[in-house]
C-alpha positions as CSV (number, residue, x, y, z in Angstrom):
1,G,7.7,7.0,51.0
2,T,8.1,3.4,51.8
3,F,11.1,3.1,49.6
4,A,13.0,5.7,51.7
5,L,11.7,4.0,54.9
6,S,12.9,0.6,53.9
7,L,16.3,2.1,52.9
8,A,16.7,3.8,56.3
9,S,15.6,0.6,58.1
10,T,18.5,-1.3,56.6
11,L,21.0,1.0,58.4
12,P,22.3,0.1,61.9
13,S,20.0,1.4,64.6
14,G,22.9,3.3,66.2
15,L,23.2,5.4,63.1
16,V,19.5,6.0,62.3
17,E,16.3,5.8,64.3
18,V,13.2,5.9,62.2
19,G,9.8,7.2,63.4
20,D,6.3,6.6,62.0
21,L,5.6,7.3,58.3
22,E,2.8,9.8,57.5
23,I,1.6,10.1,53.9
24,A,-0.6,13.0,52.7
25,I,-2.4,12.7,49.4
26,S,-3.8,16.0,47.9
27,R,-5.6,17.0,44.8
28,E,-2.8,19.1,43.3
29,Q,0.6,17.8,42.1
30,P,2.8,16.8,43.6
31,R,0.0,14.8,45.1
32,I,1.9,12.7,47.6
33,E,3.9,13.9,50.5
34,A,5.6,11.3,52.7
35,K,7.1,12.4,56.0
36,I,9.1,10.6,58.6
37,D,11.0,11.7,61.7
38,V,14.6,10.5,61.6
39,K,17.3,10.8,64.2
40,F,20.8,10.6,62.9
41,L,23.5,9.4,65.3
42,G,21.2,9.8,68.3
43,G,20.8,13.6,67.7
44,A,17.7,15.7,67.4
45,A,14.8,14.4,65.3
46,N,14.6,15.8,61.7
47,D,11.8,15.5,59.2
48,V,12.6,13.7,56.0
49,V,10.0,14.6,53.4
50,V,9.6,13.0,49.9
51,K,7.2,14.6,47.4
52,S,5.8,12.4,44.6
53,R,3.7,12.9,41.5
54,L,0.8,10.5,41.2
55,E,-0.7,9.9,37.8
56,V,-3.8,7.9,37.1
57,A,-3.0,5.1,34.6
58,S,-6.4,3.2,34.8
59,D,-9.2,2.6,37.3
60,I,-7.0,0.6,39.5
61,R,-3.4,1.6,38.5
62,F,-1.4,4.6,39.4
63,S,2.1,5.7,38.6
64,E,4.1,7.3,41.4
65,T,7.3,9.3,40.7
66,Y,9.5,10.8,43.4
67,E,10.2,14.4,42.4
68,A,11.7,16.2,45.4
69,A,13.0,15.5,48.9
70,T,13.7,17.6,52.0
71,V,16.5,16.3,54.3
72,L,17.9,18.3,57.3
73,G,16.0,21.3,56.2
74,Q,17.5,21.3,52.7
75,S,15.0,20.9,49.7
76,I,16.4,19.0,46.8
77,D,14.7,18.6,43.4
78,I,15.5,15.1,42.1
79,P,16.9,15.1,38.6
80,Q,14.6,13.4,36.1
81,A,17.2,10.8,35.3
82,A,17.5,9.8,39.0
83,Q,13.7,9.9,39.8
84,Y,12.4,6.6,41.3
85,S,9.1,5.5,39.7
86,R,6.7,2.6,40.3
87,D,3.3,1.4,39.5
88,L,0.7,1.1,42.3
89,Y,-2.3,-1.2,42.1
90,I,-5.4,-0.5,44.2
91,C,-6.4,-3.8,45.8
92,Y,-8.9,-2.4,48.4
93,L,-10.4,1.0,49.1
94,D,-13.0,2.3,51.5
95,E,-13.4,5.5,53.5
96,D,-10.8,4.5,56.1
97,I,-8.4,2.0,54.5
98,M,-6.6,1.7,51.1
99,V,-4.5,-1.3,50.2
100,V,-2.1,-0.9,47.3
101,R,0.5,-3.2,45.8
102,D,3.5,-2.3,43.8
103,G,4.8,-4.2,40.8
104,S,6.5,-6.7,43.0
105,G,3.3,-7.5,44.8
106,V,4.4,-6.0,48.1
107,P,1.3,-4.6,49.9
108,E,1.1,-1.3,51.7
109,I,-1.9,-0.7,54.0
110,L,-2.8,3.0,54.4
111,T,-5.2,4.2,57.0
112,R,-7.0,7.6,57.1
113,K,-5.8,9.9,59.8
114,N,-8.3,12.4,61.2
């Protein structure tokens, strides 16, 4: 989710406007669904959705692999050779906040949305 967000954020603001990122984590695979509203060339807002598989590697380490995306209403299964994958390390977790770091140490702070 944040990989796509950071990629979109590097584009000129006249080309792409990026909204807030929402991440849903479920019990069934693919467990992660990251959704963001994006406006291309000042047009109507469109949802960009990325679905990821989340595998438990240890008590504090998970492996996230992007499997599919939906852009402009078109669903795309990402070929296995092109799937982005990363390890996530849980640094802090309570009922409302989860802090994870990827392999480069960059933190992501996730808050529960009611």
